DRENPA-3360 file (N, C-alpha, C; in nm, 2 decimals, always signed):
BEGIN
1 = XXXXXXXX = +0.11/-0.10/+0.02/-0.04/-0.01/-0.04/+0.06/+0.08/+0.02 ~ +0.05/+0.24/-0.07/+0.15/+0.33/-0.08/+0.13/+0.41/+0.01 ~ +0.16/+0.55/+0.03/+0.20/+0.65/+0.13/+0.08/+0.69/+0.14 ~ -0.01/+0.76/+0.00/-0.11/+0.75/-0.02/-0.23/+0.71/+0.03 ~ -0.24/+0.61/-0.07/-0.33/+0.51/+0.03/-0.38/+0.50/+0.17 ~ -0.27/+0.47/+0.22/-0.24/+0.49/+0.38/-0.31/+0.57/+0.39 ~ -0.30/+0.70/+0.42/-0.32/+0.80/+0.43/-0.46/+0.85/+0.40 ~ -0.52/+0.79/+0.32/-0.69/+0.80/+0.30/-0.73/+0.73/+0.38;
9 = XXXXXXXX = -0.69/+0.58/+0.36/-0.77/+0.50/+0.43/-0.78/+0.54/+0.65 ~ -0.67/+0.61/+0.63/-0.59/+0.66/+0.79/-0.77/+0.80/+0.80 ~ -0.77/+0.84/+0.69/-0.81/+0.98/+0.69/-0.96/+0.91/+0.72 ~ -0.96/+0.84/+0.63/-1.20/+0.82/+0.64/-1.20/+0.78/+0.77 ~ -1.12/+0.65/+0.80/-1.14/+0.56/+0.93/-1.22/+0.73/+1.09 ~ -1.10/+0.82/+1.08/-1.11/+0.90/+1.22/-1.24/+0.96/+1.23 ~ -1.26/+1.00/+1.07/-1.44/+1.02/+1.13/-1.53/+0.90/+1.18 ~ -1.48/+0.78/+1.14/-1.57/+0.69/+1.26/-1.52/+0.65/+1.35;
17 = XXXXXXXX = -1.41/+0.66/+1.44/-1.32/+0.64/+1.55/-1.44/+0.68/+1.70 ~ -1.48/+0.59/+1.75/-1.52/+0.62/+1.84/-1.45/+0.66/+1.96 ~ -1.38/+0.61/+2.00/-1.28/+0.67/+2.17/-1.17/+0.85/+2.14 ~ -1.25/+0.88/+2.21/-1.17/+1.02/+2.16/-1.05/+1.02/+2.17 ~ -1.02/+0.93/+2.30/-0.83/+0.95/+2.31/-0.74/+0.90/+2.20 ~ -0.84/+0.77/+2.07/-0.77/+0.70/+1.99/-0.81/+0.86/+1.88 ~ -0.91/+0.91/+1.86/-0.94/+0.99/+1.82/-0.83/+1.15/+1.79 ~ -0.78/+1.20/+1.91/-0.64/+1.30/+1.97/-0.52/+1.20/+1.89;
25 = XXXXXXXX = -0.56/+1.07/+1.88/-0.37/+1.03/+1.82/-0.42/+1.05/+1.70 ~ -0.48/+0.98/+1.65/-0.54/+1.01/+1.49/-0.52/+1.19/+1.39 ~ -0.58/+1.22/+1.49/-0.56/+1.39/+1.45/-0.33/+1.43/+1.47 ~ -0.34/+1.44/+1.53/-0.17/+1.48/+1.53/-0.13/+1.36/+1.43 ~ -0.15/+1.25/+1.40/-0.07/+1.16/+1.37/-0.17/+1.19/+1.14 ~ -0.18/+1.23/+1.17/-0.26/+1.22/+1.00/-0.27/+1.45/+0.97 ~ -0.28/+1.52/+1.07/-0.23/+1.66/+1.02/-0.16/+1.69/+1.08 ~ -0.06/+1.79/+1.06/+0.04/+1.90/+1.11/-0.01/+1.98/+1.19;
33 = XXXXXXXX = +0.02/+2.03/+1.33/+0.00/+2.10/+1.37/-0.11/+2.20/+1.39 ~ -0.07/+2.29/+1.31/-0.10/+2.41/+1.24/-0.15/+2.41/+1.10 ~ -0.20/+2.24/+1.08/-0.29/+2.25/+0.93/-0.42/+2.36/+0.92 ~ -0.51/+2.36/+0.82/-0.57/+2.41/+0.85/-0.69/+2.31/+0.73 ~ -0.82/+2.34/+0.79/-0.96/+2.24/+0.74/-1.03/+2.28/+0.66 ~ -1.06/+2.29/+0.56/-1.24/+2.39/+0.45/-1.29/+2.33/+0.40 ~ -1.39/+2.36/+0.49/-1.55/+2.27/+0.42/-1.61/+2.38/+0.42 ~ -1.72/+2.34/+0.31/-1.82/+2.46/+0.25/-1.75/+2.60/+0.34;
41 = XXXXXXXX = -1.84/+2.66/+0.41/-1.78/+2.78/+0.41/-1.71/+2.78/+0.55 ~ -1.66/+2.66/+0.56/-1.64/+2.64/+0.77/-1.46/+2.64/+0.73 ~ -1.39/+2.70/+0.80/-1.20/+2.66/+0.77/-1.14/+2.63/+0.96 ~ -1.14/+2.53/+0.96/-1.04/+2.51/+1.06/-0.92/+2.47/+1.10 ~ -0.87/+2.55/+1.18/-0.69/+2.56/+1.26/-0.65/+2.49/+1.33 ~ -0.55/+2.41/+1.30/-0.48/+2.33/+1.44/-0.57/+2.16/+1.47 ~ -0.43/+2.14/+1.56/-0.50/+1.99/+1.61/-0.65/+2.03/+1.68 ~ -0.63/+2.15/+1.83/-0.78/+2.12/+1.91/-0.88/+2.16/+1.76;
49 = XXXXXXXX = -0.86/+2.23/+1.73/-1.05/+2.29/+1.66/-1.04/+2.16/+1.53 ~ -0.95/+2.10/+1.45/-0.96/+1.93/+1.42/-1.06/+1.82/+1.48 ~ -0.97/+1.82/+1.56/-1.05/+1.71/+1.70/-1.10/+1.79/+1.75 ~ -1.19/+1.87/+1.69/-1.37/+1.93/+1.80/-1.45/+1.94/+1.64 ~ -1.38/+1.94/+1.58/-1.43/+1.95/+1.40/-1.46/+1.76/+1.38 ~ -1.36/+1.69/+1.39/-1.38/+1.54/+1.35/-1.53/+1.53/+1.48 ~ -1.47/+1.51/+1.57/-1.56/+1.48/+1.73/-1.68/+1.52/+1.69 ~ -1.73/+1.65/+1.65/-1.87/+1.70/+1.66/-1.95/+1.63/+1.50;
57 = XXXXXXXX = -1.82/+1.59/+1.40/-1.88/+1.51/+1.29/-1.95/+1.34/+1.33 ~ -1.86/+1.33/+1.40/-1.88/+1.19/+1.40/-1.98/+1.21/+1.54 ~ -2.01/+1.26/+1.64/-2.14/+1.24/+1.72/-2.31/+1.26/+1.64 ~ -2.26/+1.37/+1.51/-2.38/+1.36/+1.47/-2.45/+1.30/+1.37 ~ -2.29/+1.23/+1.27/-2.32/+1.12/+1.15/-2.34/+0.98/+1.16 ~ -2.19/+0.99/+1.27/-2.23/+0.86/+1.34/-2.31/+0.76/+1.50 ~ -2.23/+0.80/+1.56/-2.37/+0.79/+1.68/-2.48/+0.83/+1.69 ~ -2.51/+0.93/+1.65/-2.68/+0.99/+1.64/-2.74/+0.93/+1.45;
65 = XXXXXXXX = -2.68/+0.95/+1.38/-2.78/+0.88/+1.24/-2.72/+0.75/+1.14 ~ -2.64/+0.70/+1.30/-2.60/+0.57/+1.26/-2.52/+0.57/+1.12 ~ -2.46/+0.66/+1.05/-2.39/+0.67/+0.89/-2.21/+0.57/+0.94 ~ -2.21/+0.54/+0.85/-2.05/+0.52/+0.86/-1.99/+0.55/+0.66 ~ -1.84/+0.60/+0.75/-1.74/+0.70/+0.64/-1.67/+0.52/+0.62 ~ -1.72/+0.51/+0.42/-1.58/+0.48/+0.41/-1.51/+0.49/+0.23 ~ -1.42/+0.42/+0.22/-1.37/+0.50/+0.06/-1.40/+0.47/-0.02 ~ -1.46/+0.52/-0.10/-1.51/+0.50/-0.25/-1.38/+0.54/-0.35;
73 = XXXXXXXX = -1.40/+0.43/-0.39/-1.27/+0.52/-0.58/-1.15/+0.48/-0.50 ~ -1.09/+0.48/-0.64/-0.93/+0.50/-0.65/-0.87/+0.64/-0.49 ~ -0.72/+0.59/-0.52/-0.62/+0.75/-0.45/-0.56/+0.79/-0.53 ~ -0.52/+0.90/-0.54/-0.39/+0.96/-0.64/-0.35/+1.07/-0.60 ~ -0.22/+1.07/-0.61/-0.11/+1.11/-0.60/-0.03/+1.21/-0.68 ~ +0.00/+1.36/-0.69/+0.06/+1.42/-0.75/+0.14/+1.48/-0.69 ~ +0.31/+1.46/-0.67/+0.37/+1.55/-0.58/+0.34/+1.54/-0.42 ~ +0.29/+1.65/-0.42/+0.24/+1.69/-0.30/+0.13/+1.67/-0.26;
81 = XXXXXXXX = +0.04/+1.61/-0.34/-0.11/+1.63/-0.33/-0.18/+1.51/-0.34 ~ -0.26/+1.51/-0.22/-0.33/+1.36/-0.28/-0.46/+1.41/-0.30 ~ -0.59/+1.29/-0.36/-0.72/+1.33/-0.37/-0.79/+1.16/-0.38 ~ -0.88/+1.17/-0.33/-0.96/+1.05/-0.33/-1.13/+1.10/-0.28 ~ -1.21/+1.02/-0.29/-1.30/+1.05/-0.22/-1.43/+0.95/-0.13 ~ -1.50/+0.99/-0.04/-1.54/+0.89/+0.01/-1.71/+0.88/+0.04 ~ -1.76/+0.85/+0.10/-1.96/+0.84/+0.11/-1.91/+0.82/+0.22 ~ -2.07/+0.81/+0.26/-2.11/+0.79/+0.35/-2.25/+0.73/+0.38;
89 = XXXXXXXX = -2.23/+0.64/+0.40/-2.36/+0.54/+0.37/-2.41/+0.47/+0.51 ~ -2.50/+0.45/+0.53/-2.63/+0.37/+0.65/-2.63/+0.21/+0.67 ~ -2.52/+0.26/+0.80/-2.50/+0.07/+0.86/-2.62/-0.01/+0.87 ~ -2.62/-0.14/+0.78/-2.69/-0.16/+0.75/-2.76/-0.18/+0.63 ~ -2.71/-0.13/+0.55/-2.72/-0.07/+0.43/-2.80/+0.08/+0.36 ~ -2.86/+0.04/+0.24/-2.94/+0.12/+0.19/-2.87/+0.25/+0.10 ~ -2.94/+0.36/+0.08/-2.86/+0.47/-0.04/-2.76/+0.56/+0.00 ~ -2.65/+0.53/-0.03/-2.54/+0.67/-0.01/-2.60/+0.83/+0.02;
97 = XXXXXXXX = -2.61/+0.84/+0.18/-2.64/+0.96/+0.14/-2.52/+1.09/+0.18 ~ -2.46/+1.09/+0.13/-2.33/+1.19/+0.10/-2.23/+1.15/+0.01 ~ -2.16/+1.21/-0.04/-2.01/+1.23/-0.14/-1.93/+1.29/-0.14 ~ -1.80/+1.30/-0.14/-1.77/+1.40/-0.14/-1.58/+1.36/-0.20 ~ -1.52/+1.47/-0.22/-1.42/+1.48/-0.27/-1.29/+1.56/-0.19 ~ -1.18/+1.48/-0.11/-1.08/+1.50/-0.03/-0.94/+1.57/-0.11 ~ -0.91/+1.69/-0.08/-0.80/+1.75/-0.16/-0.74/+1.75/-0.07 ~ -0.58/+1.69/-0.04/-0.50/+1.72/+0.03/-0.32/+1.76/+0.02;
105 = XXXXXXXX = -0.28/+1.91/+0.02/-0.19/+1.93/+0.01/-0.09/+1.85/+0.19 ~ -0.01/+1.80/+0.16/+0.08/+1.72/+0.22/+0.20/+1.83/+0.23 ~ +0.24/+1.80/+0.45/+0.39/+1.92/+0.39/+0.45/+1.76/+0.44 ~ +0.61/+1.81/+0.43/+0.73/+1.76/+0.39/+0.76/+1.61/+0.49 ~ +0.65/+1.60/+0.60/+0.67/+1.46/+0.67/+0.56/+1.38/+0.63 ~ +0.46/+1.43/+0.51/+0.37/+1.37/+0.50/+0.26/+1.34/+0.55 ~ +0.19/+1.39/+0.66/+0.13/+1.47/+0.68/+0.04/+1.59/+0.65 ~ -0.09/+1.59/+0.62/-0.17/+1.66/+0.56/-0.10/+1.83/+0.59;
113 = XXXXXXXX = -0.11/+1.97/+0.55/-0.07/+2.04/+0.59/-0.20/+2.18/+0.56 ~ -0.28/+2.12/+0.43/-0.38/+2.23/+0.41/-0.52/+2.06/+0.34 ~ -0.64/+2.10/+0.39/-0.73/+1.99/+0.36/-0.85/+2.08/+0.29 ~ -0.87/+1.98/+0.18/-1.00/+2.09/+0.13/-1.10/+1.97/+0.09 ~ -1.21/+1.96/+0.16/-1.30/+1.86/+0.13/-1.45/+1.95/+0.05 ~ -1.50/+1.87/-0.06/-1.60/+1.96/-0.12/-1.66/+1.84/-0.09 ~ -1.75/+1.82/+0.02/-1.93/+1.79/+0.02/-1.99/+1.80/-0.09 ~ -2.03/+1.67/-0.22/-2.14/+1.70/-0.25/-2.28/+1.78/-0.20;
121 = XX = -2.37/+1.87/-0.32/-2.46/+1.92/-0.26/-2.58/+1.81/-0.27 ~ -2.67/+1.85/-0.14/-2.77/+1.72/-0.07/-2.85/+1.73/-0.24;
% end
């Protein structure tokens, strides 16, 4: 498995992670300390805010609405950029609830420095 594929799998997994301590550790492993995450009109900076962003999404989508996030399709890397898609599906089957294109710009250490999340319109 390439670094890009591993990164994409870990990225998607973190949104499903139920353990807050594991999420905190995974945030530090995925994003550099001063990373920025963009989604729609929201802009999040740094590990503390990224951890809150992931925890809030997890609570709403996974814990309350009973969805899971999964990697959808291939992962591509071009220099310091990684691109892939995820989808959000109901646990137990059913129609795809949401999809998104993720574009990550990497720091020299291979972690994410800028994270663009393009959620497809509802």
